[in-house]
C-alpha positions in Angstrom: -94.4 -46.5 -17.6 -95.5 -47.1 -14.1 -98.0 -50.3 -15.8 -94.7 -52.2 -16.5 -92.7 -51.7 -13.6 -92.5 -54.9 -11.2 -94.6 -54.9 -7.9 -91.4 -55.7 -6.2 -90.0 -52.5 -7.4 -92.8 -50.0 -6.3 -93.0 -52.0 -2.9 -89.5 -51.6 -2.2 -89.0 -48.0 -3.5 -91.8 -46.3 -1.7 -91.8 -48.7 1.6 -87.7 -49.0 1.9 -86.8 -45.5 0.2 -89.6 -43.1 1.1 -91.1 -44.0 4.4 -87.7 -44.5 6.5 -86.3 -41.7 5.1 -89.5 -39.2 5.6 -90.1 -41.2 9.2 -86.4 -40.4 10.3 -86.6 -37.2 9.4 -89.7 -36.0 11.1 -88.3 -37.8 14.3 -85.0 -36.4 14.0 -86.6 -32.5 13.3 -89.8 -32.4 15.3 -89.5 -34.3 18.6 -87.4 -32.7 21.1 -84.2 -34.3 22.1 -83.5 -34.4 26.0 -80.7 -35.2 27.8 -79.9 -38.7 29.9 -79.8 -38.7 33.4 -76.1 -39.6 34.2 -75.1 -42.0 36.6 -72.8 -41.0 40.0 -70.2 -42.7 41.4 -66.1 -42.6 40.4 -65.2 -41.1 37.4 -63.6 -44.3 35.9 -67.0 -46.4 36.2 -68.9 -43.3 34.8 -66.8 -43.6 31.4 -67.3 -47.4 31.6 -71.4 -47.7 32.3 -73.8 -44.7 32.5 -77.7 -43.7 31.7 -78.5 -46.1 29.0 -80.6 -44.5 26.1 -84.5 -45.8 25.0 -83.3 -48.4 22.9 -81.2 -50.0 26.2 -78.3 -49.3 24.8 -75.3 -47.6 27.1 -74.4 -44.0 26.7 -71.8 -42.2 28.2 -72.8 -38.4 29.4 -70.5 -35.6 28.7 -70.6 -34.6 32.3 -69.0 -37.7 33.8 -66.8 -37.2 30.8 -66.0 -34.0 32.2 -65.3 -34.9 36.0 -63.3 -37.8 34.6 -60.9 -35.5 32.9 -61.1 -33.2 36.0 -59.8 -36.1 38.2 -57.7 -37.7 35.7 -55.4 -35.3 33.4 -51.9 -34.9 34.1 -52.2 -31.5 32.8 -54.3 -30.3 35.3 -52.4 -32.0 38.3 -49.3 -30.9 37.1 -50.6 -27.1 36.9 -51.7 -27.9 40.3 -48.6 -28.8 41.7 -46.9 -25.6 40.1 -49.6 -23.3 41.9 -49.1 -25.5 45.3 -45.3 -24.8 44.2 -45.6 -20.9 43.5 -47.9 -20.4 47.5 -45.1 -22.6 49.1 -43.2 -19.4 47.8 -44.7 -16.3 49.3 -44.0 -17.8 53.4 -40.2 -18.1 52.1 -40.1 -14.8 51.0 -41.5 -12.8 53.6 -38.8 -14.8 55.9 -35.5 -13.2 57.2 -32.1 -14.6 56.3 -31.1 -17.6 58.3 -29.2 -16.5 61.3 -25.7 -17.5 61.6 -23.7 -19.5 64.6 -20.1 -19.5 65.0 -17.7 -21.2 67.7 -14.3 -20.1 67.9 -11.3 -20.7 70.5 -7.5 -19.4 70.1 -4.6 -21.4 72.1 -3.7 -24.9 71.5 -4.6 -27.1 68.5 -6.6 -29.4 70.5 -10.6 -28.1 69.8 -11.6 -25.7 72.6 -8.6 -25.6 74.5 -7.2 -22.3 76.1 -3.7 -22.1 77.2 -3.6 -20.5 80.9 -1.9 -17.0 81.4 -1.8 -16.2 78.0 -4.7 -13.6 77.8 -5.0 -13.6 73.5 -6.6 -16.9 74.6 -10.2 -17.2 74.3 -13.1 -19.6 73.5 -15.9 -17.6 71.8 -19.1 -18.2 70.5 -20.7 -15.7 67.7 -24.6 -15.3 66.8 -25.2 -12.8 63.7 -28.4 -12.0 61.3 -28.8 -10.3 58.6 -31.5 -7.4 58.0 -33.0 -6.1 55.0 -33.5 -2.7 55.0 -37.1 -2.0 55.8 -39.8 -2.6 53.0 -37.5 -4.9 50.9 -39.0 -8.0 52.4 -42.8 -7.0 52.1 -42.0 -6.6 48.3 -40.7 -9.7 48.3 -43.9 -11.4 49.9 -45.7 -8.8 47.7 -44.0 -10.2 45.1 -44.1 -14.1 45.4 -48.0 -13.8 46.4 -48.6 -12.2 43.1 -46.6 -14.9 41.4 -48.6 -17.6 43.3 -51.6 -15.7 42.4 -50.6 -16.2 38.7 -49.9 -19.8 39.1 -53.9 -20.1 40.6 -54.8 -18.6 37.3 -53.0 -20.9 35.1 -54.4 -23.9 36.8 -58.1 -22.5 36.4 -56.7 -22.3 32.8 -55.5 -25.3 32.5 -58.7 -26.7 33.8 -61.2 -24.8 31.4 -58.9 -25.6 28.5 -59.6 -29.3 29.3 -62.9 -29.3 29.4 -63.2 -27.4 26.7 -61.2 -30.0 24.4 -63.4 -32.9 25.8 -66.8 -31.3 25.3 -65.3 -30.1 21.5 -63.6 -34.3 21.4 -67.5 -35.3 22.6 -69.4 -33.5 20.2 -67.0 -34.6 17.1 -67.4 -37.8 18.6 -71.1 -37.3 18.8 -71.5 -36.0 14.7 -69.6 -39.4 13.8 -71.6 -41.5 15.8 -74.9 -40.2 13.9 -73.3 -39.1 10.6 -72.6 -43.4 10.1 -75.8 -44.6 11.7 -77.7 -42.6 8.6 -75.4 -43.3 5.9 -75.5 -46.7 6.6 -79.1 -46.6 6.7 -78.9 -45.3 3.3 -76.6 -47.3 2.1 -78.9 -50.5 2.6 -81.3 -49.0 0.7 -78.9 -47.4 -2.4 -77.8 -51.0 -2.4 -81.8 -52.2 -2.8 -82.1 -49.8 -5.2 -78.6 -50.5 -7.8 -80.5 -54.2 -7.2 -83.3 -53.0 -8.7 -81.6 -50.6 -11.3 -79.5 -53.9 -12.4 -82.4 -56.4 -12.3 -84.5 -53.7 -14.8 -81.5 -53.1 -17.1 -81.4 -56.6 -17.5 -84.7 -57.8 -19.0 -84.9 -54.1 -21.2 -86.6 -52.1 -18.8 -84.3 -50.1 -17.7 -81.0 -48.7 -19.2 -77.3 -48.9 -18.0 -77.4 -45.0 -17.1 -79.6 -46.0 -13.9 -77.2 -48.6 -12.7 -74.2 -46.5 -13.4 -75.4 -43.9 -11.4 -76.7 -46.1 -8.6 -73.2 -48.1 -8.2 -71.8 -44.6 -8.1 -73.6 -43.4 -5.3 -72.9 -46.5 -3.3 -69.4 -46.1 -3.7 -69.7 -42.7 -2.7 -71.6 -43.9 0.4 -68.5 -46.1 1.0 -66.0 -43.3 0.7 -67.8 -41.4 3.3 -67.8 -44.3 5.6 -64.2 -44.7 5.8 -63.6 -41.2 6.6 -66.2 -40.9 9.1 -65.1 -44.1 10.8 -61.8 -42.7 10.7 -62.9 -39.6 12.5 -64.9 -41.6 14.7 -61.8 -43.9 16.3 -59.6 -40.6 16.3 -62.4 -38.7 18.4 -62.7 -41.7 21.0 -58.9 -41.7 20.8 -58.6 -38.4 21.8 -61.3 -38.8 24.7 -59.6 -41.3 26.4 -56.6 -39.2 25.9 -57.9 -36.3 27.9 -58.8 -38.7 30.7 -55.7 -40.4 31.2 -57.0 -43.8 29.8 -55.6 -45.7 26.8 -56.2 -44.6 23.8 -57.6 -47.8 22.5 -59.7 -48.4 25.9 -64.1 -48.8 24.7 -66.2 -46.0 25.0 -69.9 -46.2 24.8 -72.0 -44.2 22.4 -72.4 -40.6 23.3 -75.8 -39.6 25.0 -78.0 -36.9 23.1 -78.5 -33.3 23.9 -80.4 -30.4 23.7 -78.8 -27.9 21.5 -77.9 -25.4 23.9 -80.4 -21.7 24.4 -77.7 -19.2 23.1 -78.9 -15.3 24.1 -75.6 -13.3 24.7 -74.6 -10.5 22.6 -71.2 -10.0 21.7 -70.8 -7.1 23.7 -72.0 -8.4 27.0 -69.4 -11.4 25.8 -66.6 -8.8 25.6 -67.4 -7.6 29.0 -67.1 -11.4 30.7 -63.9 -11.5 29.0 -62.0 -9.0 30.1 -63.7 -9.9 33.7 -63.2 -13.3 33.7 -60.3 -14.9 30.6 -57.8 -16.4 33.1 -55.5 -15.7 30.5 -56.4 -11.7 31.3 -56.1 -12.5 34.8 -52.9 -13.9 35.1 -51.0 -11.4 32.8 -52.8 -8.8 35.3 -51.1 -10.5 38.0 -47.8 -10.5 36.8 -48.0 -7.3 35.8 -48.4 -6.6 39.6 -45.8 -8.6 40.9 -43.5 -6.8 37.8 -44.3 -3.6 39.7 -42.9 -4.6 42.9 -40.0 -5.8 40.9 -39.5 -2.0 40.0 -40.2 -1.1 43.6 -37.7 -3.6 45.2 -35.2 -3.4 42.5 -35.1 1.0 43.8 -34.6 -0.4 47.2 -31.4 -2.2 46.5 -29.3 1.1 46.3 -30.8 0.9 50.1 -28.3 -0.7 52.4 -29.3 -4.2 54.1 -27.7 -4.1 58.2 -26.0 -6.8 59.9 -25.7 -7.3 63.8 -24.2 -9.8 65.1 -23.1 -10.6 68.9 -20.0 -12.2 70.5 -19.3 -13.8 73.8 -15.3 -14.5 74.3 -14.2 -16.7 77.5 -10.9 -16.6 78.5 -8.8 -18.1 81.1 -7.9 -16.2 84.2 -10.0 -13.3 82.8 -13.3 -11.9 82.7 -16.1 -12.8 80.2 -16.3 -10.8 77.5 -19.0 -9.5 75.2 -19.3 -7.6 71.9 -21.7 -6.1 69.5 -21.2 -5.7 66.2 -23.3 -3.6 63.5 -22.2 -3.3 59.7 -24.4 -2.6 56.3 -23.4 -3.3 53.0 -22.3 -0.2 50.4 -23.5 0.0 46.9 -20.5 1.4 45.8 -20.7 -0.6 42.3 -24.2 1.0 41.9 -23.4 2.0 38.1 -23.8 -1.5 37.1 -25.5 -3.5 39.3 -28.4 -1.5 41.0 -28.9 0.8 38.4 -29.1 -2.1 35.6 -31.3 -4.0 37.8 -33.7 -1.3 38.1 -33.7 -1.2 33.9 -34.0 -5.0 33.9 -37.3 -4.9 36.0 -38.4 -1.9 34.1 -38.2 -3.6 31.2 -39.9 -6.9 32.2 -42.7 -4.6 33.4 -43.1 -3.1 29.9 -43.6 -6.7 28.8 -45.6 -8.2 30.7 -47.9 -5.0 30.4 -47.5 -5.4 26.4 -48.3 -9.1 27.0 -51.6 -8.5 28.7 -52.3 -5.7 26.2 -52.2 -8.3 23.7 -54.2 -11.0 25.3 -57.0 -8.7 25.6 -57.0 -8.1 21.9 -56.6 -11.6 21.2 -59.6 -12.6 23.4 -61.8 -10.2 21.6 -60.5 -11.3 18.8 -61.2 -15.3 20.0 -64.8 -14.4 20.9 -66.0 -12.8 17.8 -64.8 -15.2 15.9 -66.5 -18.3 18.0 -69.4 -15.8 18.6 -70.3 -15.6 14.3 -69.4 -19.7 14.1 -72.1 -20.4 16.7 -74.2 -17.8 15.2 -73.4 -19.1 12.0 -74.1 -22.7 12.8 -77.1 -22.3 14.9 -79.0 -20.6 12.3 -77.8 -23.0 9.5 -79.0 -25.7 12.1 -82.5 -24.2 12.3 -82.5 -24.1 8.6 -81.9 -27.4 8.1 -84.3 -29.0 11.1 -87.1 -26.3 9.8 -87.1 -25.8 6.5 -84.2 -27.6 4.2 -85.1 -31.2 5.4 -88.8 -31.5 5.6 -89.1 -30.1 2.2 -86.7 -32.0 1.0 -88.0 -35.0 2.2 -91.5 -34.1 0.9 -90.3 -33.5 -2.5 -88.4 -36.8 -2.5 -92.1 -38.4 -1.5 -93.4 -36.3 -4.7 -90.8 -37.9 -6.8 -91.8 -40.8 -6.3 -95.1 -40.7 -7.1 -94.2 -38.8 -10.2 -91.4 -41.6 -10.7 -94.0 -44.4 -10.5 -96.3 -43.0 -13.0 -93.5 -42.2 -15.3 -93.4 -38.2 -14.6 -89.8 -38.5 -13.3 -86.7 -40.2 -14.8 -84.7 -42.7 -12.3 -81.2 -40.6 -12.2 -83.9 -37.1 -10.4 -85.4 -39.9 -8.1 -82.3 -40.8 -6.7 -80.5 -37.6 -6.8 -83.9 -36.5 -4.4 -82.9 -39.4 -2.0 -79.0 -38.5 -2.0 -80.2 -34.3 -1.1 -82.4 -35.3 1.5 -79.1 -38.2 3.2 -76.9 -34.8 2.3 -79.2 -32.5 4.2 -79.4 -34.9 7.6 -75.6 -35.3 8.1 -75.0 -31.4 7.3 -78.0 -30.8 10.3 -75.9 -33.1 12.9 -72.5 -31.4 11.2 -74.1 -27.7 11.9 -75.9 -28.7 15.4 -72.2 -29.9 16.8 -70.1 -26.9 15.3 -73.0 -25.0 17.3 -72.2 -26.5 20.1 -68.4 -26.8 19.8 -68.4 -23.4 19.3 -69.7 -22.8 22.4 -67.5 -25.1 24.1 -64.5 -22.9 22.6 -66.0 -19.2 23.9 -66.6 -20.7 28.0 -62.6 -20.9 28.7 -62.5 -17.4 27.2 -65.8 -16.0 29.2 -65.9 -18.2 32.5 -69.5 -18.6 32.2 -71.4 -22.2 30.7 -72.4 -21.7 27.5 -73.5 -25.5 26.5 -76.5 -25.9 28.6 
């Protein structure tokens, strides 16, 4: 059969299909990928112009996107302001109530006038202060301090969450770019195969089934490109949004990266999660705060004190000085103080249950992302070390068999499509591995993607 094939067909098929695919596979899966050095400067400038690739094209580095997000993201700034507000409550809670000063007179209706010869007429000055029962101010300060600590962990949680979202969007953006590049290269080859199959069919040296199958594969490639381009635009818009930029702002292609070295065990990740998860730390501070709130509610049974100093100036008589000490009496303790203790106790139990729930949720999330990362790492290694090299050799072998008439066109075309799919699947699993590690990082408080 091969002796009837035009030399052009064999040349284009051999050179344009086998060599580029096998060469590309060897380049991708045998040469280590290295991260490009990132430039330094203001966050906005780093997003616009970063380190260039070997082909001279500008690339955006992940570190630069993270720095820009930490600098610009409004959710992070909002959490920082809440933390600042909570910190400002601490000295307020530890301070005494404002003292009161009052001026009075008794006599004529004219302000500060007295009636001469009338001993009941006077000018007066009163200064008063309230003193909470010993221990109340300290408890209020401790409550405010724990509230500020909870806000600090909320701020840390927001920073970690935004960083994880930037990484996830970046890896998705990287996958879309790589998949589009691979598929567009193979689309051109498939279109050439389609033209060749159609030419052979017209001269009676091929069958219509070959033409139709090639057309179907070209259409399927175009369908995948439409979906990938939509995903790429979405990922780019997501990154811009996290950087507080217009979603349509231009963004260079992502810089290549090396797969992370991940050797942590599940038990080690559990331990890190219990120690470092911001949500757990925030709930712990709220439990402590509400313990102080229960103690403060019990102290509400203890009376507060008020102290006043009075000075009276009387016409024709010696000046008078007076002091007054008062306390409040909790006569309505059944409906106020007792219910306050019950309320505070319920709040304490609620936050304790929140802490328990957070710990179990973190353990599940760690397990989920650990298993996802492990599976994706194993699959990416399988694709890079076995499936893609083997399928590339199988394609090369099928091409040789096809040229001598031992293999039909559809089988050869199927081998080409398999290589294309496996290459795209490699990048899919590689970025899924990095994404799973990105989702683990906020939970364990450690950088895993490098």
